[in-house]
C-alpha positions as CSV (number, residue, x, y, z in Angstrom):
1,M,149.3,99.9,27.1
2,R,147.8,96.6,27.8
3,I,147.9,97.2,31.5
4,I,146.0,100.5,31.2
5,K,143.3,98.8,29.5
6,I,142.8,96.1,32.1
7,L,142.7,98.7,34.8
8,C,140.1,100.7,32.9
9,L,138.0,97.4,32.7
10,L,138.4,96.8,36.2
11,L,137.3,100.4,37.0
12,V,134.1,99.9,34.9
13,L,133.3,96.7,36.7
14,V,133.5,98.3,40.2
15,V,131.3,101.2,39.1
16,E,128.6,98.9,37.7
17,V,128.7,96.7,40.9
18,Y,128.4,99.7,43.3
19,S,126.0,101.7,41.0
20,Q,122.4,101.8,43.0
21,K,119.7,103.9,43.6
22,L,119.9,105.7,47.1
23,L,116.8,106.9,48.9
24,T,116.3,109.3,51.8
25,L,113.0,109.3,53.9
26,S,111.4,112.5,55.2
27,P,109.6,112.3,58.4
28,E,106.0,113.2,58.3
29,K,103.9,113.8,61.5
30,V,101.3,111.3,62.2
31,S,97.6,112.1,62.5
32,F,97.1,110.6,65.9
33,S,98.4,111.2,69.4
34,P,100.9,108.2,69.9
35,S,100.9,106.3,73.4
36,F,104.0,104.5,72.4
37,T,107.6,105.1,71.5
38,I,109.8,103.2,69.0
39,V,113.3,102.9,70.7
40,N,114.7,100.2,68.5
41,V,114.4,99.2,64.8
42,T,115.9,95.8,63.7
43,D,116.2,94.4,60.3
44,A,115.3,90.8,60.7
45,R,115.2,90.0,57.0
46,S,117.2,87.0,55.8
47,Q,118.5,89.1,52.7
48,R,119.7,92.5,53.8
49,E,121.9,93.6,50.9
50,N,119.2,96.1,49.4
51,I,115.5,96.8,49.4
52,G,115.0,95.8,45.9
53,Q,116.0,96.5,42.3
54,A,114.6,99.0,40.0
55,F,114.7,99.4,36.1
56,I,117.1,102.1,34.8
57,S,116.5,101.1,31.2
58,A,114.3,98.7,29.2
59,S,116.7,95.8,30.1
60,Q,118.8,96.8,33.1
61,K,118.1,97.2,36.7
62,E,120.0,98.7,39.7
63,P,119.9,98.0,43.5
64,I,117.7,100.3,45.6
65,N,118.9,101.3,49.2
66,F,118.8,103.9,51.8
67,K,121.7,106.2,52.0
68,V,122.3,105.8,55.6
69,G,121.4,101.9,55.9
70,T,118.0,100.5,56.4
71,E,117.8,100.3,60.2
72,I,119.2,103.9,60.7
73,A,116.9,105.5,57.9
74,I,113.8,103.7,59.1
75,K,114.4,104.4,62.8
76,K,115.0,108.2,62.0
77,F,111.9,108.4,60.1
78,L,109.6,106.5,62.6
79,T,110.8,108.3,65.7
80,Q,110.6,111.8,64.1
81,S,107.2,111.1,62.9
82,L,105.8,110.4,66.2
83,V,105.2,113.1,68.5
84,N,108.3,113.7,70.5
85,R,107.1,112.9,74.1
86,E,107.8,110.2,76.7
87,T,105.4,107.3,76.8
88,P,105.6,104.0,79.2
89,L,105.1,101.9,76.3
90,L,108.5,101.2,74.5
91,L,108.6,99.2,71.3
92,R,110.9,97.4,69.0
93,Y,110.0,97.5,65.3
94,R,111.2,94.4,63.8
95,I,111.2,94.3,60.0
96,L,110.5,90.8,58.7
97,D,110.1,91.5,55.1
98,F,110.8,94.7,53.0
99,K,111.3,94.7,49.4
100,I,110.6,96.6,46.2
101,T,110.0,94.4,43.0
102,E,109.7,95.6,39.5
103,S,108.7,93.9,36.1
104,K,108.2,95.0,32.7
105,L,104.9,95.1,31.0
106,P,104.2,94.1,27.4
107,N,103.4,97.9,26.5
108,G,106.8,98.9,27.7
109,N,105.8,100.3,31.0
110,F,107.0,99.1,34.4
111,T,105.0,97.7,37.3
112,G,106.3,97.7,40.7
113,Q,105.2,96.5,44.2
114,I,106.4,97.4,47.6
115,Q,105.8,95.2,50.5
116,L,106.5,95.7,54.2
117,K,106.1,92.9,56.9
118,V,106.7,94.2,60.5
119,A,106.5,93.0,64.0
120,Y,105.9,95.0,67.0
121,D,107.6,93.9,70.3
122,R,107.1,95.3,73.8
123,I,110.4,96.2,75.5
124,G,110.0,95.5,79.2
125,K,112.4,95.7,82.0
126,K,113.0,92.0,82.2
127,D,112.1,90.8,78.6
128,T,110.9,91.7,75.2
129,I,107.5,90.3,74.1
130,F,106.0,90.1,70.8
131,L,102.6,91.9,70.4
132,T,101.5,91.7,66.9
133,E,102.6,92.0,63.2
134,T,101.1,93.5,59.9
135,T,101.8,93.3,56.1
136,I,101.4,96.4,54.2
137,S,101.9,96.4,50.4
138,T,101.0,98.8,47.4
139,S,101.6,98.7,43.7
140,F,102.4,101.2,41.0
141,I,102.9,101.8,37.3
142,R,105.4,103.9,35.7
143,S,106.3,104.7,32.0
144,D,109.7,106.5,32.5
145,P,112.7,104.2,32.4
146,Q,114.2,105.9,35.4
147,M,111.7,106.8,38.2
148,S,113.2,109.6,40.4
149,T,114.1,108.6,44.0
150,T,111.6,111.3,45.3
151,K,108.5,109.1,44.1
152,Y,110.0,105.9,45.6
153,E,110.4,108.0,48.7
154,S,107.0,109.2,48.7
155,I,105.4,105.8,48.4
156,L,107.8,104.3,51.2
157,N,106.8,107.4,53.4
158,S,103.1,106.4,53.0
159,I,103.8,102.8,53.8
160,F,105.8,103.6,57.0
161,I,103.1,106.0,58.2
162,K,100.4,103.2,57.6
163,S,102.4,100.8,59.7
164,L,102.3,103.3,62.6
165,E,98.7,103.9,62.1
166,Y,98.0,100.1,62.1
167,F,99.9,99.8,65.6
168,D,97.9,102.7,67.0
169,K,94.6,101.1,66.0
170,W,95.8,97.7,67.3
171,L,96.6,99.2,70.7
172,T,93.3,101.0,71.0
173,L,91.5,97.7,70.6
174,N,94.0,95.3,72.6
175,G,95.8,97.7,74.9
176,S,93.4,97.2,78.0
177,K,93.3,93.2,77.8
178,H,96.9,92.2,76.7
179,E,98.9,91.2,79.5
180,A,102.2,92.3,78.1
181,L,100.9,95.8,78.2
182,I,99.6,96.0,81.9
183,K,99.7,99.0,83.9
184,G,100.0,97.0,87.3
185,V,98.4,94.3,89.5
186,K,95.3,94.4,91.6
187,I,95.0,91.7,94.4
188,I,91.4,91.2,95.5
189,F,90.8,88.8,98.4
190,M,87.5,87.0,98.2
191,P,85.6,86.7,101.4
192,E,85.7,83.2,103.3
193,N,82.4,81.6,102.9
194,E,83.2,77.8,103.1
195,V,80.6,75.8,105.2
196,N,81.5,73.2,107.7
197,D,80.9,69.5,106.8
198,N,81.4,66.2,108.5
199,D,85.2,66.1,108.0
200,T,86.2,69.9,107.9
201,I,85.8,72.8,110.3
202,Y,86.6,76.1,108.8
203,Y,88.3,78.8,111.2
204,H,86.0,81.7,110.3
205,T,82.9,79.7,111.4
206,R,83.6,78.9,115.1
207,K,86.1,77.6,117.8
208,I,86.7,74.0,117.8
209,N,85.3,71.6,120.4
210,W,86.2,67.9,121.4
211,D,83.6,66.6,119.0
212,D,85.7,67.8,116.2
213,F,88.5,65.3,117.2
214,R,87.3,62.1,115.5
215,G,90.6,60.5,114.2
216,K,92.4,57.6,115.7
217,P,95.4,58.3,118.0
218,T,98.7,58.2,116.3
219,N,101.0,59.0,119.3
220,T,99.9,58.3,122.7
221,R,102.8,60.1,124.2
222,Y,100.4,63.3,123.9
223,G,96.9,63.7,124.9
224,A,95.5,65.3,121.6
225,A,96.6,66.5,118.3
226,I,94.8,68.8,115.6
227,F,95.5,68.7,111.9
228,A,95.3,72.5,111.3
229,N,96.2,73.9,107.7
230,F,95.7,76.6,105.3
231,A,95.3,76.8,101.6
232,Y,94.6,79.4,98.7
233,T,93.3,79.4,95.1
234,A,93.7,82.2,92.8
235,S,92.2,83.2,89.2
236,F,93.7,85.8,86.9
237,Q,92.3,88.3,84.4
238,V,93.6,91.3,82.6
239,I,90.9,94.0,82.9
240,D,91.5,97.6,81.9
241,G,95.2,97.3,81.7
242,Y,95.6,95.5,85.0
243,I,96.3,92.0,86.0
244,V,93.5,91.3,88.5
245,A,94.1,88.4,90.9
246,K,91.2,87.1,92.8
247,V,92.7,85.2,95.8
248,S,90.6,82.9,98.0
249,T,92.2,81.6,101.3
250,K,90.9,79.2,103.8
251,T,92.0,78.0,107.4
252,Y,90.8,74.7,108.3
253,M,91.0,71.7,110.6
254,V,90.3,68.0,109.4
255,R,88.4,66.1,111.8
256,G,89.5,62.8,110.7
257,M,93.0,63.4,111.2
258,S,92.6,65.2,114.5
259,W,92.4,63.1,117.7
260,A,92.3,63.2,121.6
261,L,92.6,60.6,124.2
262,P,89.6,60.5,126.7
263,T,92.1,61.5,129.6
264,S,92.6,64.9,127.8
265,L,89.1,66.0,127.4
266,N,89.4,69.2,129.5
267,D,89.3,73.0,128.7
268,Y,93.0,73.7,129.1
269,A,93.9,71.0,126.6
270,L,91.3,72.2,124.2
271,A,92.8,75.8,124.5
272,H,96.1,74.2,123.7
273,E,94.7,72.9,120.4
274,Q,92.8,76.0,119.7
275,L,96.0,77.9,119.6
276,H,97.5,75.5,117.1
277,F,94.4,76.6,115.0
278,D,94.9,80.2,115.7
279,I,98.6,79.9,114.4
280,A,97.4,78.4,111.2
281,K,95.1,81.4,110.9
282,L,97.8,83.9,111.8
283,V,100.0,82.4,108.8
284,T,97.1,82.8,106.6
285,E,96.9,86.5,107.3
286,R,100.6,87.0,107.0
287,F,100.6,85.2,103.6
288,K,97.9,87.6,102.3
289,K,99.8,90.7,103.6
290,K,103.0,89.4,101.7
291,I,101.1,89.2,98.4
292,A,98.7,92.2,98.8
293,S,101.2,94.7,97.1
294,M,102.9,92.2,94.7
295,Q,103.6,93.7,91.2
296,A,104.5,91.5,88.0
297,D,104.6,91.9,84.3
298,L,102.9,88.8,83.4
299,V,100.2,86.6,84.8
300,I,102.7,83.6,84.9
301,D,105.2,85.5,87.0
302,L,102.6,86.7,89.4
303,N,101.3,83.2,89.7
304,S,104.7,82.0,90.3
305,M,105.4,84.7,93.1
306,I,102.2,83.9,94.8
307,Q,102.9,80.2,94.9
308,Y,106.4,80.8,96.2
309,E,105.2,82.9,99.1
310,Y,102.6,80.3,99.8
311,L,105.3,77.6,100.1
312,E,107.2,79.9,102.4
313,S,104.3,80.6,104.6
314,Y,103.7,76.8,104.9
315,R,107.1,76.4,106.1
316,E,106.6,79.4,108.5
317,M,103.5,77.6,109.9
318,N,105.2,74.4,110.5
319,Q,108.2,76.2,112.4
320,L,105.8,78.2,114.4
321,Q,103.7,75.1,115.4
322,K,106.9,73.2,116.2
323,Q,108.2,75.9,118.4
324,Y,104.9,76.5,120.1
325,D,104.9,72.7,121.2
326,L,108.4,73.0,122.3
327,D,108.0,76.3,124.4
328,S,105.0,74.9,126.0
329,N,106.1,71.3,126.3
330,H,103.0,70.2,124.5
331,S,100.9,72.2,127.1
332,L,102.5,70.7,130.1
333,Y,104.5,73.9,130.8
334,R,101.8,76.4,131.6
335,Q,103.8,79.6,131.5
336,G,105.0,78.8,128.0
337,Q,101.3,78.2,127.1
338,V,100.4,81.6,128.5
339,D,103.2,83.3,126.6
340,W,102.3,81.9,123.3
341,E,98.5,82.9,124.1
342,I,99.8,86.4,124.5
343,K,102.0,86.5,121.5
344,V,99.6,84.8,119.1
345,K,96.7,87.1,120.1
346,K,99.0,90.2,119.5
347,W,100.2,89.0,116.2
348,L,96.6,88.2,114.9
349,N,95.5,91.7,115.8
350,E,98.6,93.1,114.0
351,N,97.9,91.0,110.9
352,S,94.1,91.0,110.6
353,R,92.7,92.7,107.5
């Protein structure tokens, strides 16, 4: 008999622990035409046992939960409330805070508050990026000791619909200028308009002459040397949903680092140095071709990609200059010189924009 009483007591305790108010959300079609799709709902709350507690009598409360679990219930509601069509913008709906709290008023009624804080994250091919977040809350007063689940569900439906409406409005305001929501990349090459000065001659202005070689000789084994180089600058903006990169390049020689011996001041030797300058221009044009069709999800990624191709092009320029001198024996082997003049002219025609 004593054993039966203990078992009955345990049964009562188990029933009290697991007694809870279980809710079901009913999807509602949103009033706007969605341009985003929610593919993932994550419950990121620190306490996820329930979504709150509600009075079931003047002094007793019970937990409130969804029948199928928080993440499943909310995802089903959100995805079915949005128009069922494919969109390029995929979202993670991250629940930061979500709770129902109730308290008893002096007049015997009950007051409640429902608060939802959610973050919206863009899901990309390579990463997931935070976009924005919002907090939505509402209050209610009830007199009945046990408010039906239908009334809780109605209030929750309204809150979740508002969270979708919030993001739709945010997207309208920010979608065309937020780099995490870009549609693609546009590379714009700026015209070369640098002006020559006492120490720099730019390729687009004219061919070189011996007056441009103003430095002191550093290796008298050769008759002359030109310091030919290329560089670029880039600026980035997000405009109308695109990363717009304005890229400026310049091919130049530095007079103070270029030199010639008096015995080498002839047209043939000058043509050899001019071809070194042409090779620098060739690499500049090849660099522009490499980056012209680049695509990236973020400005920082595009910037890194352009920097990498610049370094690769710089290595290519040094290799070509070295091979040119090797094949022409620094202009002493005339046929080698002629071969490179033909190749570089052909390459420049192929790569000019």
